[in-house]
PDBQT receptor file of N, H, CA, C and O in Angstrom, charges set to zero:
ATOM      1  N   MET A   1      21.995  60.033 -92.991  1.00  0.00    +0.000 N 
ATOM      2  CA  MET A   1      20.626  60.043 -92.681  1.00  0.00    +0.000 C 
ATOM      3  C   MET A   1      20.433  60.464 -91.222  1.00  0.00    +0.000 C 
ATOM      4  O   MET A   1      20.929  59.865 -90.268  1.00  0.00    +0.000 OA
ATOM      5  N   ALA A   2      19.635  61.594 -91.141  1.00  0.00    +0.000 N 
ATOM      6  H   ALA A   2      19.231  62.081 -91.916  1.00  0.00    +0.000 HD
ATOM      7  CA  ALA A   2      19.409  62.206 -89.693  1.00  0.00    +0.000 C 
ATOM      8  C   ALA A   2      18.297  61.612 -89.137  1.00  0.00    +0.000 C 
ATOM      9  O   ALA A   2      17.365  61.233 -89.845  1.00  0.00    +0.000 OA
ATOM     10  N   THR A   3      18.304  61.477 -87.758  1.00  0.00    +0.000 N 
ATOM     11  H   THR A   3      19.062  61.785 -87.183  1.00  0.00    +0.000 HD
ATOM     12  CA  THR A   3      17.202  60.914 -87.032  1.00  0.00    +0.000 C 
ATOM     13  C   THR A   3      16.383  62.088 -86.426  1.00  0.00    +0.000 C 
ATOM     14  O   THR A   3      16.870  63.139 -86.010  1.00  0.00    +0.000 OA
ATOM     15  N   THR A   4      15.079  61.756 -86.438  1.00  0.00    +0.000 N 
ATOM     16  H   THR A   4      14.683  60.902 -86.776  1.00  0.00    +0.000 HD
ATOM     17  CA  THR A   4      14.254  62.822 -85.823  1.00  0.00    +0.000 C 
ATOM     18  C   THR A   4      14.294  62.655 -84.302  1.00  0.00    +0.000 C 
ATOM     19  O   THR A   4      14.646  61.594 -83.785  1.00  0.00    +0.000 OA
ATOM     20  N   PRO A   5      13.932  63.709 -83.615  1.00  0.00    +0.000 N 
ATOM     21  CA  PRO A   5      13.997  63.718 -82.120  1.00  0.00    +0.000 C 
ATOM     22  C   PRO A   5      13.125  62.615 -81.603  1.00  0.00    +0.000 C 
ATOM     23  O   PRO A   5      13.470  61.980 -80.606  1.00  0.00    +0.000 OA
ATOM     24  N   GLU A   6      11.972  62.351 -82.262  1.00  0.00    +0.000 N 
ATOM     25  H   GLU A   6      11.692  62.867 -83.072  1.00  0.00    +0.000 HD
ATOM     26  CA  GLU A   6      11.060  61.312 -81.824  1.00  0.00    +0.000 C 
ATOM     27  C   GLU A   6      11.676  59.891 -81.920  1.00  0.00    +0.000 C 
ATOM     28  O   GLU A   6      11.522  59.040 -81.044  1.00  0.00    +0.000 OA
ATOM     29  N   LYS A   7      12.376  59.710 -83.044  1.00  0.00    +0.000 N 
ATOM     30  H   LYS A   7      12.501  60.401 -83.756  1.00  0.00    +0.000 HD
ATOM     31  CA  LYS A   7      13.066  58.413 -83.157  1.00  0.00    +0.000 C 
ATOM     32  C   LYS A   7      14.203  58.240 -82.099  1.00  0.00    +0.000 C 
ATOM     33  O   LYS A   7      14.412  57.170 -81.528  1.00  0.00    +0.000 OA
ATOM     34  N   ARG A   8      14.879  59.321 -81.898  1.00  0.00    +0.000 N 
ATOM     35  H   ARG A   8      14.709  60.190 -82.362  1.00  0.00    +0.000 HD
ATOM     36  CA  ARG A   8      16.015  59.272 -80.889  1.00  0.00    +0.000 C 
ATOM     37  C   ARG A   8      15.398  58.997 -79.544  1.00  0.00    +0.000 C 
ATOM     38  O   ARG A   8      15.942  58.173 -78.809  1.00  0.00    +0.000 OA
ATOM     39  N   ARG A   9      14.284  59.635 -79.158  1.00  0.00    +0.000 N 
ATOM     40  H   ARG A   9      13.843  60.305 -79.755  1.00  0.00    +0.000 HD
ATOM     41  CA  ARG A   9      13.682  59.349 -77.819  1.00  0.00    +0.000 C 
ATOM     42  C   ARG A   9      13.277  57.909 -77.734  1.00  0.00    +0.000 C 
ATOM     43  O   ARG A   9      13.530  57.240 -76.732  1.00  0.00    +0.000 OA
ATOM     44  N   LYS A  10      12.645  57.423 -78.787  1.00  0.00    +0.000 N 
ATOM     45  H   LYS A  10      12.440  57.967 -79.601  1.00  0.00    +0.000 HD
ATOM     46  CA  LYS A  10      12.268  56.018 -78.864  1.00  0.00    +0.000 C 
ATOM     47  C   LYS A  10      13.425  55.050 -78.697  1.00  0.00    +0.000 C 
ATOM     48  O   LYS A  10      13.330  54.069 -77.959  1.00  0.00    +0.000 OA
ATOM     49  N   GLU A  11      14.474  55.325 -79.362  1.00  0.00    +0.000 N 
ATOM     50  H   GLU A  11      14.551  56.122 -79.961  1.00  0.00    +0.000 HD
ATOM     51  CA  GLU A  11      15.666  54.474 -79.236  1.00  0.00    +0.000 C 
ATOM     52  C   GLU A  11      16.311  54.576 -77.802  1.00  0.00    +0.000 C 
ATOM     53  O   GLU A  11      16.788  53.575 -77.267  1.00  0.00    +0.000 OA
ATOM     54  N   MET A  12      16.314  55.744 -77.230  1.00  0.00    +0.000 N 
ATOM     55  H   MET A  12      15.927  56.557 -77.665  1.00  0.00    +0.000 HD
ATOM     56  CA  MET A  12      16.849  55.889 -75.879  1.00  0.00    +0.000 C 
ATOM     57  C   MET A  12      15.975  55.161 -74.947  1.00  0.00    +0.000 C 
ATOM     58  O   MET A  12      16.494  54.497 -74.050  1.00  0.00    +0.000 OA
ATOM     59  N   LYS A  13      14.689  55.222 -75.073  1.00  0.00    +0.000 N 
ATOM     60  H   LYS A  13      14.267  55.761 -75.801  1.00  0.00    +0.000 HD
ATOM     61  CA  LYS A  13      13.779  54.471 -74.147  1.00  0.00    +0.000 C 
ATOM     62  C   LYS A  13      13.976  52.973 -74.323  1.00  0.00    +0.000 C 
ATOM     63  O   LYS A  13      13.973  52.257 -73.322  1.00  0.00    +0.000 OA
ATOM     64  N   ARG A  14      14.144  52.462 -75.525  1.00  0.00    +0.000 N 
ATOM     65  H   ARG A  14      14.146  53.044 -76.338  1.00  0.00    +0.000 HD
ATOM     66  CA  ARG A  14      14.417  51.139 -75.762  1.00  0.00    +0.000 C 
ATOM     67  C   ARG A  14      15.660  50.662 -75.085  1.00  0.00    +0.000 C 
ATOM     68  O   ARG A  14      15.683  49.590 -74.480  1.00  0.00    +0.000 OA
ATOM     69  N   LEU A  15      16.754  51.497 -75.189  1.00  0.00    +0.000 N 
ATOM     70  H   LEU A  15      16.735  52.368 -75.680  1.00  0.00    +0.000 HD
ATOM     71  CA  LEU A  15      17.971  51.104 -74.552  1.00  0.00    +0.000 C 
ATOM     72  C   LEU A  15      17.942  51.081 -73.039  1.00  0.00    +0.000 C 
ATOM     73  O   LEU A  15      18.517  50.205 -72.395  1.00  0.00    +0.000 OA
ATOM     74  N   GLU A  16      17.316  51.982 -72.541  1.00  0.00    +0.000 N 
ATOM     75  H   GLU A  16      16.848  52.694 -73.065  1.00  0.00    +0.000 HD
ATOM     76  CA  GLU A  16      17.060  52.095 -70.976  1.00  0.00    +0.000 C 
ATOM     77  C   GLU A  16      16.232  50.877 -70.563  1.00  0.00    +0.000 C 
ATOM     78  O   GLU A  16      16.531  50.298 -69.519  1.00  0.00    +0.000 OA
ATOM     79  N   LYS A  17      15.216  50.452 -71.308  1.00  0.00    +0.000 N 
ATOM     80  H   LYS A  17      14.973  50.922 -72.156  1.00  0.00    +0.000 HD
ATOM     81  CA  LYS A  17      14.522  49.283 -70.929  1.00  0.00    +0.000 C 
ATOM     82  C   LYS A  17      15.345  48.044 -70.978  1.00  0.00    +0.000 C 
ATOM     83  O   LYS A  17      15.161  47.137 -70.166  1.00  0.00    +0.000 OA
ATOM     84  N   GLN A  18      16.252  47.983 -71.915  1.00  0.00    +0.000 N 
ATOM     85  H   GLN A  18      16.402  48.720 -72.575  1.00  0.00    +0.000 HD
ATOM     86  CA  GLN A  18      17.108  46.870 -72.112  1.00  0.00    +0.000 C 
ATOM     87  C   GLN A  18      18.077  46.814 -70.866  1.00  0.00    +0.000 C 
ATOM     88  O   GLN A  18      18.281  45.749 -70.285  1.00  0.00    +0.000 OA
ATOM     89  N   ARG A  19      18.630  47.928 -70.500  1.00  0.00    +0.000 N 
ATOM     90  H   ARG A  19      18.465  48.794 -70.972  1.00  0.00    +0.000 HD
ATOM     91  CA  ARG A  19      19.542  48.032 -69.318  1.00  0.00    +0.000 C 
ATOM     92  C   ARG A  19      18.800  47.602 -68.078  1.00  0.00    +0.000 C 
ATOM     93  O   ARG A  19      19.332  46.835 -67.276  1.00  0.00    +0.000 OA
ATOM     94  N   GLU A  20      17.595  48.072 -67.904  1.00  0.00    +0.000 N 
ATOM     95  H   GLU A  20      17.163  48.695 -68.555  1.00  0.00    +0.000 HD
ATOM     96  CA  GLU A  20      16.840  47.711 -66.685  1.00  0.00    +0.000 C 
ATOM     97  C   GLU A  20      16.574  46.254 -66.711  1.00  0.00    +0.000 C 
ATOM     98  O   GLU A  20      16.741  45.636 -65.660  1.00  0.00    +0.000 OA
ATOM     99  N   LYS A  21      16.197  45.649 -67.729  1.00  0.00    +0.000 N 
ATOM    100  H   LYS A  21      16.061  46.151 -68.583  1.00  0.00    +0.000 HD
ATOM    101  CA  LYS A  21      15.977  44.190 -67.837  1.00  0.00    +0.000 C 
ATOM    102  C   LYS A  21      17.223  43.393 -67.469  1.00  0.00    +0.000 C 
ATOM    103  O   LYS A  21      17.133  42.374 -66.785  1.00  0.00    +0.000 OA
ATOM    104  N   ALA A  22      18.367  43.850 -67.914  1.00  0.00    +0.000 N 
ATOM    105  H   ALA A  22      18.441  44.679 -68.470  1.00  0.00    +0.000 HD
ATOM    106  CA  ALA A  22      19.587  43.203 -67.692  1.00  0.00    +0.000 C 
ATOM    107  C   ALA A  22      19.992  43.296 -66.138  1.00  0.00    +0.000 C 
ATOM    108  O   ALA A  22      20.545  42.373 -65.540  1.00  0.00    +0.000 OA
ATOM    109  N   GLU A  23      19.661  44.475 -65.587  1.00  0.00    +0.000 N 
ATOM    110  H   GLU A  23      19.211  45.225 -66.073  1.00  0.00    +0.000 HD
ATOM    111  CA  GLU A  23      19.899  44.602 -64.173  1.00  0.00    +0.000 C 
ATOM    112  C   GLU A  23      18.960  43.709 -63.317  1.00  0.00    +0.000 C 
ATOM    113  O   GLU A  23      19.379  43.134 -62.312  1.00  0.00    +0.000 OA
ATOM    114  N   ARG A  24      17.744  43.617 -63.725  1.00  0.00    +0.000 N 
ATOM    115  H   ARG A  24      17.405  44.084 -64.542  1.00  0.00    +0.000 HD
ATOM    116  CA  ARG A  24      16.795  42.690 -62.935  1.00  0.00    +0.000 C 
ATOM    117  C   ARG A  24      17.311  41.231 -63.155  1.00  0.00    +0.000 C 
ATOM    118  O   ARG A  24      17.263  40.421 -62.228  1.00  0.00    +0.000 OA
ATOM    119  N   ARG A  25      17.754  40.932 -64.254  1.00  0.00    +0.000 N 
ATOM    120  H   ARG A  25      17.794  41.590 -65.007  1.00  0.00    +0.000 HD
ATOM    121  CA  ARG A  25      18.267  39.425 -64.524  1.00  0.00    +0.000 C 
ATOM    122  C   ARG A  25      19.474  39.254 -63.616  1.00  0.00    +0.000 C 
ATOM    123  O   ARG A  25      19.605  38.205 -62.984  1.00  0.00    +0.000 OA
ATOM    124  N   THR A  26      20.325  40.199 -63.527  1.00  0.00    +0.000 N 
ATOM    125  H   THR A  26      20.218  41.051 -64.040  1.00  0.00    +0.000 HD
ATOM    126  CA  THR A  26      21.535  40.071 -62.707  1.00  0.00    +0.000 C 
ATOM    127  C   THR A  26      21.102  39.900 -61.200  1.00  0.00    +0.000 C 
ATOM    128  O   THR A  26      21.623  39.030 -60.503  1.00  0.00    +0.000 OA
ATOM    129  N   GLN A  27      20.210  40.688 -60.756  1.00  0.00    +0.000 N 
ATOM    130  H   GLN A  27      19.786  41.394 -61.322  1.00  0.00    +0.000 HD
ATOM    131  CA  GLN A  27      19.786  40.653 -59.449  1.00  0.00    +0.000 C 
ATOM    132  C   GLN A  27      19.057  39.321 -59.094  1.00  0.00    +0.000 C 
ATOM    133  O   GLN A  27      19.239  38.806 -57.990  1.00  0.00    +0.000 OA
ATOM    134  N   ARG A  28      18.292  38.801 -59.956  1.00  0.00    +0.000 N 
ATOM    135  H   ARG A  28      18.144  39.218 -60.852  1.00  0.00    +0.000 HD
ATOM    136  CA  ARG A  28      17.703  37.468 -59.780  1.00  0.00    +0.000 C 
ATOM    137  C   ARG A  28      18.683  36.396 -59.678  1.00  0.00    +0.000 C 
ATOM    138  O   ARG A  28      18.493  35.452 -58.911  1.00  0.00    +0.000 OA
ATOM    139  N   LYS A  29      19.798  36.497 -60.463  1.00  0.00    +0.000 N 
ATOM    140  H   LYS A  29      19.952  37.264 -61.085  1.00  0.00    +0.000 HD
ATOM    141  CA  LYS A  29      20.804  35.538 -60.453  1.00  0.00    +0.000 C 
ATOM    142  C   LYS A  29      21.578  35.592 -59.044  1.00  0.00    +0.000 C 
ATOM    143  O   LYS A  29      21.809  34.568 -58.401  1.00  0.00    +0.000 OA
ATOM    144  N   ILE A  30      21.928  36.779 -58.653  1.00  0.00    +0.000 N 
ATOM    145  H   ILE A  30      21.740  37.611 -59.175  1.00  0.00    +0.000 HD
ATOM    146  CA  ILE A  30      22.481  36.969 -57.250  1.00  0.00    +0.000 C 
ATOM    147  C   ILE A  30      21.650  36.374 -56.173  1.00  0.00    +0.000 C 
ATOM    148  O   ILE A  30      22.146  35.664 -55.298  1.00  0.00    +0.000 OA
ATOM    149  N   ALA A  31      20.303  36.681 -56.238  1.00  0.00    +0.000 N 
ATOM    150  H   ALA A  31      19.899  37.257 -56.949  1.00  0.00    +0.000 HD
ATOM    151  CA  ALA A  31      19.427  36.213 -55.191  1.00  0.00    +0.000 C 
ATOM    152  C   ALA A  31      19.281  34.758 -55.164  1.00  0.00    +0.000 C 
ATOM    153  O   ALA A  31      19.137  34.134 -54.112  1.00  0.00    +0.000 OA
ATOM    154  N   SER A  32      19.321  34.188 -56.395  1.00  0.00    +0.000 N 
ATOM    155  H   SER A  32      19.438  34.695 -57.249  1.00  0.00    +0.000 HD
ATOM    156  CA  SER A  32      19.246  32.678 -56.459  1.00  0.00    +0.000 C 
ATOM    157  C   SER A  32      20.548  32.109 -55.933  1.00  0.00    +0.000 C 
ATOM    158  O   SER A  32      20.478  31.132 -55.188  1.00  0.00    +0.000 OA
ATOM    159  N   ARG A  33      21.627  32.577 -56.218  1.00  0.00    +0.000 N 
ATOM    160  H   ARG A  33      21.684  33.371 -56.823  1.00  0.00    +0.000 HD
ATOM    161  CA  ARG A  33      22.908  32.107 -55.698  1.00  0.00    +0.000 C 
ATOM    162  C   ARG A  33      22.943  32.157 -54.091  1.00  0.00    +0.000 C 
ATOM    163  O   ARG A  33      23.303  31.205 -53.398  1.00  0.00    +0.000 OA
ATOM    164  N   ARG A  34      22.552  33.307 -53.635  1.00  0.00    +0.000 N 
ATOM    165  H   ARG A  34      22.260  34.080 -54.198  1.00  0.00    +0.000 HD
ATOM    166  CA  ARG A  34      22.415  33.473 -52.146  1.00  0.00    +0.000 C 
ATOM    167  C   ARG A  34      21.585  32.390 -51.599  1.00  0.00    +0.000 C 
ATOM    168  O   ARG A  34      22.001  31.661 -50.699  1.00  0.00    +0.000 OA
ATOM    169  N   GLN A  35      20.358  32.266 -52.154  1.00  0.00    +0.000 N 
ATOM    170  H   GLN A  35      20.021  32.858 -52.885  1.00  0.00    +0.000 HD
ATOM    171  CA  GLN A  35      19.441  31.234 -51.582  1.00  0.00    +0.000 C 
ATOM    172  C   GLN A  35      20.002  29.826 -51.624  1.00  0.00    +0.000 C 
ATOM    173  O   GLN A  35      19.801  29.049 -50.691  1.00  0.00    +0.000 OA
ATOM    174  N   LYS A  36      20.688  29.497 -52.674  1.00  0.00    +0.000 N 
ATOM    175  H   LYS A  36      20.851  30.128 -53.432  1.00  0.00    +0.000 HD
ATOM    176  CA  LYS A  36      21.291  28.178 -52.748  1.00  0.00    +0.000 C 
ATOM    177  C   LYS A  36      22.347  28.002 -51.784  1.00  0.00    +0.000 C 
ATOM    178  O   LYS A  36      22.456  26.918 -51.211  1.00  0.00    +0.000 OA
ATOM    179  N   GLU A  37      23.239  29.079 -51.514  1.00  0.00    +0.000 N 
ATOM    180  H   GLU A  37      23.150  29.960 -51.979  1.00  0.00    +0.000 HD
ATOM    181  CA  GLU A  37      24.222  28.999 -50.510  1.00  0.00    +0.000 C 
ATOM    182  C   GLU A  37      23.609  28.686 -49.125  1.00  0.00    +0.000 C 
ATOM    183  O   GLU A  37      24.049  27.815 -48.375  1.00  0.00    +0.000 OA
ATOM    184  N   LEU A  38      22.524  29.501 -48.855  1.00  0.00    +0.000 N 
ATOM    185  H   LEU A  38      22.166  30.208 -49.465  1.00  0.00    +0.000 HD
ATOM    186  CA  LEU A  38      21.891  29.419 -47.549  1.00  0.00    +0.000 C 
ATOM    187  C   LEU A  38      21.328  28.033 -47.324  1.00  0.00    +0.000 C 
ATOM    188  O   LEU A  38      21.395  27.490 -46.222  1.00  0.00    +0.000 OA
ATOM    189  N   LEU A  39      20.760  27.454 -48.409  1.00  0.00    +0.000 N 
ATOM    190  H   LEU A  39      20.706  27.895 -49.305  1.00  0.00    +0.000 HD
ATOM    191  CA  LEU A  39      20.130  26.091 -48.328  1.00  0.00    +0.000 C 
ATOM    192  C   LEU A  39      21.312  25.099 -48.147  1.00  0.00    +0.000 C 
ATOM    193  O   LEU A  39      21.203  24.167 -47.350  1.00  0.00    +0.000 OA
ATOM    194  N   ALA A  40      22.378  25.279 -48.838  1.00  0.00    +0.000 N 
ATOM    195  H   ALA A  40      22.466  26.036 -49.485  1.00  0.00    +0.000 HD
ATOM    196  CA  ALA A  40      23.537  24.346 -48.763  1.00  0.00    +0.000 C 
ATOM    197  C   ALA A  40      24.189  24.442 -47.391  1.00  0.00    +0.000 C 
ATOM    198  O   ALA A  40      24.792  23.452 -46.977  1.00  0.00    +0.000 OA
ATOM    199  N   ASP A  41      24.121  25.566 -46.633  1.00  0.00    +0.000 N 
ATOM    200  H   ASP A  41      23.631  26.370 -46.970  1.00  0.00    +0.000 HD
ATOM    201  CA  ASP A  41      24.684  25.696 -45.341  1.00  0.00    +0.000 C 
ATOM    202  C   ASP A  41      23.761  25.109 -44.304  1.00  0.00    +0.000 C 
ATOM    203  O   ASP A  41      24.164  24.927 -43.155  1.00  0.00    +0.000 OA
ATOM    204  N   GLY A  42      22.528  24.806 -44.677  1.00  0.00    +0.000 N 
ATOM    205  H   GLY A  42      22.200  24.953 -45.610  1.00  0.00    +0.000 HD
ATOM    206  CA  GLY A  42      21.543  24.301 -43.719  1.00  0.00    +0.000 C 
ATOM    207  C   GLY A  42      20.689  25.221 -42.998  1.00  0.00    +0.000 C 
ATOM    208  O   GLY A  42      19.920  24.868 -42.104  1.00  0.00    +0.000 OA
ATOM    209  N   THR A  43      20.857  26.532 -43.449  1.00  0.00    +0.000 N 
ATOM    210  H   THR A  43      21.482  26.818 -44.176  1.00  0.00    +0.000 HD
ATOM    211  CA  THR A  43      19.984  27.557 -42.841  1.00  0.00    +0.000 C 
ATOM    212  C   THR A  43      18.746  27.743 -43.737  1.00  0.00    +0.000 C 
ATOM    213  O   THR A  43      18.818  27.533 -44.948  1.00  0.00    +0.000 OA
ATOM    214  N   ASN A  44      17.669  28.117 -43.168  1.00  0.00    +0.000 N 
ATOM    215  H   ASN A  44      17.610  28.287 -42.184  1.00  0.00    +0.000 HD
ATOM    216  CA  ASN A  44      16.416  28.337 -43.818  1.00  0.00    +0.000 C 
ATOM    217  C   ASN A  44      16.059  29.720 -43.961  1.00  0.00    +0.000 C 
ATOM    218  O   ASN A  44      15.641  30.321 -42.971  1.00  0.00    +0.000 OA
ATOM    219  N   PRO A  45      16.181  30.358 -45.176  1.00  0.00    +0.000 N 
ATOM    220  CA  PRO A  45      15.792  31.756 -45.277  1.00  0.00    +0.000 C 
ATOM    221  C   PRO A  45      14.349  32.043 -44.975  1.00  0.00    +0.000 C 
ATOM    222  O   PRO A  45      13.527  31.129 -45.042  1.00  0.00    +0.000 OA
ATOM    223  N   ALA A  46      14.014  33.206 -44.661  1.00  0.00    +0.000 N 
ATOM    224  H   ALA A  46      14.682  33.949 -44.607  1.00  0.00    +0.000 HD
ATOM    225  CA  ALA A  46      12.639  33.501 -44.312  1.00  0.00    +0.000 C 
ATOM    226  C   ALA A  46      11.674  33.353 -45.429  1.00  0.00    +0.000 C 
ATOM    227  O   ALA A  46      11.113  34.342 -45.900  1.00  0.00    +0.000 OA
ATOM    228  N   GLY A  47      11.454  32.109 -45.885  1.00  0.00    +0.000 N 
ATOM    229  H   GLY A  47      11.910  31.305 -45.503  1.00  0.00    +0.000 HD
ATOM    230  CA  GLY A  47      10.505  31.873 -46.996  1.00  0.00    +0.000 C 
ATOM    231  C   GLY A  47      11.120  32.258 -48.330  1.00  0.00    +0.000 C 
ATOM    232  O   GLY A  47      10.452  32.131 -49.356  1.00  0.00    +0.000 OA
ATOM    233  N   GLY A  48      12.343  32.715 -48.362  1.00  0.00    +0.000 N 
ATOM    234  H   GLY A  48      12.886  32.818 -47.529  1.00  0.00    +0.000 HD
ATOM    235  CA  GLY A  48      13.019  33.162 -49.568  1.00  0.00    +0.000 C 
ATOM    236  C   GLY A  48      12.504  34.460 -50.084  1.00  0.00    +0.000 C 
ATOM    237  O   GLY A  48      13.060  35.006 -51.037  1.00  0.00    +0.000 OA
ATOM    238  N   GLU A  49      11.404  35.007 -49.458  1.00  0.00    +0.000 N 
ATOM    239  H   GLU A  49      10.953  34.563 -48.684  1.00  0.00    +0.000 HD
ATOM    240  CA  GLU A  49      10.788  36.233 -49.967  1.00  0.00    +0.000 C 
ATOM    241  C   GLU A  49      11.735  37.461 -49.609  1.00  0.00    +0.000 C 
ATOM    242  O   GLU A  49      11.781  38.448 -50.343  1.00  0.00    +0.000 OA
ATOM    243  N   ALA A  50      12.377  37.368 -48.617  1.00  0.00    +0.000 N 
ATOM    244  H   ALA A  50      12.340  36.566 -48.021  1.00  0.00    +0.000 HD
ATOM    245  CA  ALA A  50      13.327  38.544 -48.323  1.00  0.00    +0.000 C 
ATOM    246  C   ALA A  50      14.425  38.720 -49.356  1.00  0.00    +0.000 C 
ATOM    247  O   ALA A  50      14.832  39.837 -49.675  1.00  0.00    +0.000 OA
ATOM    248  N   LEU A  51      14.890  37.603 -49.864  1.00  0.00    +0.000 N 
ATOM    249  H   LEU A  51      14.559  36.696 -49.604  1.00  0.00    +0.000 HD
ATOM    250  CA  LEU A  51      15.922  37.637 -50.916  1.00  0.00    +0.000 C 
ATOM    251  C   LEU A  51      15.375  38.192 -52.195  1.00  0.00    +0.000 C 
ATOM    252  O   LEU A  51      16.010  39.004 -52.867  1.00  0.00    +0.000 OA
ATOM    253  N   ILE A  52      14.186  37.744 -52.526  1.00  0.00    +0.000 N 
ATOM    254  H   ILE A  52      13.670  37.083 -51.981  1.00  0.00    +0.000 HD
ATOM    255  CA  ILE A  52      13.582  38.290 -53.741  1.00  0.00    +0.000 C 
ATOM    256  C   ILE A  52      13.264  39.777 -53.656  1.00  0.00    +0.000 C 
ATOM    257  O   ILE A  52      13.389  40.498 -54.646  1.00  0.00    +0.000 OA
ATOM    258  N   ALA A  53      12.823  40.269 -52.390  1.00  0.00    +0.000 N 
ATOM    259  H   ALA A  53      12.722  39.683 -51.586  1.00  0.00    +0.000 HD
ATOM    260  CA  ALA A  53      12.472  41.629 -52.238  1.00  0.00    +0.000 C 
ATOM    261  C   ALA A  53      13.735  42.544 -52.380  1.00  0.00    +0.000 C 
ATOM    262  O   ALA A  53      13.724  43.607 -53.000  1.00  0.00    +0.000 OA
ATOM    263  N   SER A  54      14.805  42.028 -51.752  1.00  0.00    +0.000 N 
ATOM    264  H   SER A  54      14.814  41.164 -51.249  1.00  0.00    +0.000 HD
ATOM    265  CA  SER A  54      16.090  42.774 -51.862  1.00  0.00    +0.000 C 
ATOM    266  C   SER A  54      16.666  42.762 -53.266  1.00  0.00    +0.000 C 
ATOM    267  O   SER A  54      17.372  43.707 -53.621  1.00  0.00    +0.000 OA
ATOM    268  N   ALA A  55      16.416  41.776 -54.065  1.00  0.00    +0.000 N 
ATOM    269  H   ALA A  55      15.843  41.009 -53.777  1.00  0.00    +0.000 HD
ATOM    270  CA  ALA A  55      16.918  41.814 -55.403  1.00  0.00    +0.000 C 
ATOM    271  C   ALA A  55      16.090  42.739 -56.248  1.00  0.00    +0.000 C 
ATOM    272  O   ALA A  55      16.570  43.143 -57.307  1.00  0.00    +0.000 OA
ATOM    273  N   ALA A  56      14.931  43.097 -55.887  1.00  0.00    +0.000 N 
ATOM    274  H   ALA A  56      14.540  42.768 -55.027  1.00  0.00    +0.000 HD
ATOM    275  CA  ALA A  56      14.159  43.998 -56.710  1.00  0.00    +0.000 C 
ATOM    276  C   ALA A  56      14.473  45.432 -56.528  1.00  0.00    +0.000 C 
ATOM    277  O   ALA A  56      13.986  46.248 -57.311  1.00  0.00    +0.000 OA
ATOM    278  N   GLU A  57      15.267  45.820 -55.532  1.00  0.00    +0.000 N 
ATOM    279  H   GLU A  57      15.661  45.157 -54.895  1.00  0.00    +0.000 HD
ATOM    280  CA  GLU A  57      15.645  47.076 -55.372  1.00  0.00    +0.000 C 
ATOM    281  C   GLU A  57      16.787  47.466 -56.384  1.00  0.00    +0.000 C 
ATOM    282  O   GLU A  57      17.725  46.720 -56.665  1.00  0.00    +0.000 OA
ATOM    283  N   PRO A  58      16.594  48.704 -56.885  1.00  0.00    +0.000 N 
ATOM    284  CA  PRO A  58      17.611  49.067 -57.954  1.00  0.00    +0.000 C 
ATOM    285  C   PRO A  58      18.972  49.288 -57.302  1.00  0.00    +0.000 C 
ATOM    286  O   PRO A  58      19.044  49.667 -56.133  1.00  0.00    +0.000 OA
ATOM    287  N   SER A  59      19.980  49.069 -57.997  1.00  0.00    +0.000 N 
ATOM    288  H   SER A  59      19.922  48.761 -58.947  1.00  0.00    +0.000 HD
ATOM    289  CA  SER A  59      21.341  49.267 -57.428  1.00  0.00    +0.000 C 
ATOM    290  C   SER A  59      21.888  50.696 -57.790  1.00  0.00    +0.000 C 
ATOM    291  O   SER A  59      21.424  51.342 -58.730  1.00  0.00    +0.000 OA
ATOM    292  N   GLU A  60      22.867  51.132 -57.013  1.00  0.00    +0.000 N 
ATOM    293  H   GLU A  60      23.244  50.607 -56.250  1.00  0.00    +0.000 HD
ATOM    294  CA  GLU A  60      23.372  52.418 -57.124  1.00  0.00    +0.000 C 
ATOM    295  C   GLU A  60      24.434  52.374 -58.193  1.00  0.00    +0.000 C 
ATOM    296  O   GLU A  60      24.923  53.456 -58.518  1.00  0.00    +0.000 OA
ATOM    297  N   SER A  61      24.857  51.293 -58.779  1.00  0.00    +0.000 N 
ATOM    298  H   SER A  61      24.460  50.414 -58.515  1.00  0.00    +0.000 HD
ATOM    299  CA  SER A  61      25.974  51.207 -59.748  1.00  0.00    +0.000 C 
ATOM    300  C   SER A  61      25.643  51.829 -61.054  1.00  0.00    +0.000 C 
ATOM    301  O   SER A  61      26.526  52.328 -61.751  1.00  0.00    +0.000 OA
ATOM    302  N   ALA A  62      24.348  51.813 -61.415  1.00  0.00    +0.000 N 
ATOM    303  H   ALA A  62      23.630  51.408 -60.848  1.00  0.00    +0.000 HD
ATOM    304  CA  ALA A  62      23.938  52.360 -62.742  1.00  0.00    +0.000 C 
ATOM    305  C   ALA A  62      23.459  53.857 -62.568  1.00  0.00    +0.000 C 
ATOM    306  O   ALA A  62      22.411  54.132 -61.984  1.00  0.00    +0.000 OA
ATOM    307  N   PRO A  63      24.281  54.780 -63.103  1.00  0.00    +0.000 N 
ATOM    308  CA  PRO A  63      23.898  56.219 -62.940  1.00  0.00    +0.000 C 
ATOM    309  C   PRO A  63      22.640  56.594 -63.808  1.00  0.00    +0.000 C 
ATOM    310  O   PRO A  63      22.477  56.109 -64.927  1.00  0.00    +0.000 OA
ATOM    311  N   ARG A  64      21.885  57.355 -63.317  1.00  0.00    +0.000 N 
ATOM    312  H   ARG A  64      22.018  57.748 -62.408  1.00  0.00    +0.000 HD
ATOM    313  CA  ARG A  64      20.599  57.688 -64.119  1.00  0.00    +0.000 C 
ATOM    314  C   ARG A  64      20.798  59.196 -64.498  1.00  0.00    +0.000 C 
ATOM    315  O   ARG A  64      21.460  59.962 -63.798  1.00  0.00    +0.000 OA
ATOM    316  N   ASP A  65      20.203  59.545 -65.606  1.00  0.00    +0.000 N 
ATOM    317  H   ASP A  65      19.665  58.923 -66.175  1.00  0.00    +0.000 HD
ATOM    318  CA  ASP A  65      20.272  60.875 -66.116  1.00  0.00    +0.000 C 
ATOM    319  C   ASP A  65      19.094  61.730 -65.580  1.00  0.00    +0.000 C 
ATOM    320  O   ASP A  65      18.986  62.910 -65.913  1.00  0.00    +0.000 OA
TER     321      ASP A  65
């Protein structure tokens, strides 16, 4: 069964969205761990917003086409 180009584009878009969502989830976990470590050390992060902002930046590990 052959796929039409439209179906292929739709599938590729779905997979890309899935990868981006996984990347965001990973970044949130990393930021959460950093914040917990800082709080455990007794230091107070700048409202925690700096950690969240840095986690929102895309990483260079995922190559884009």
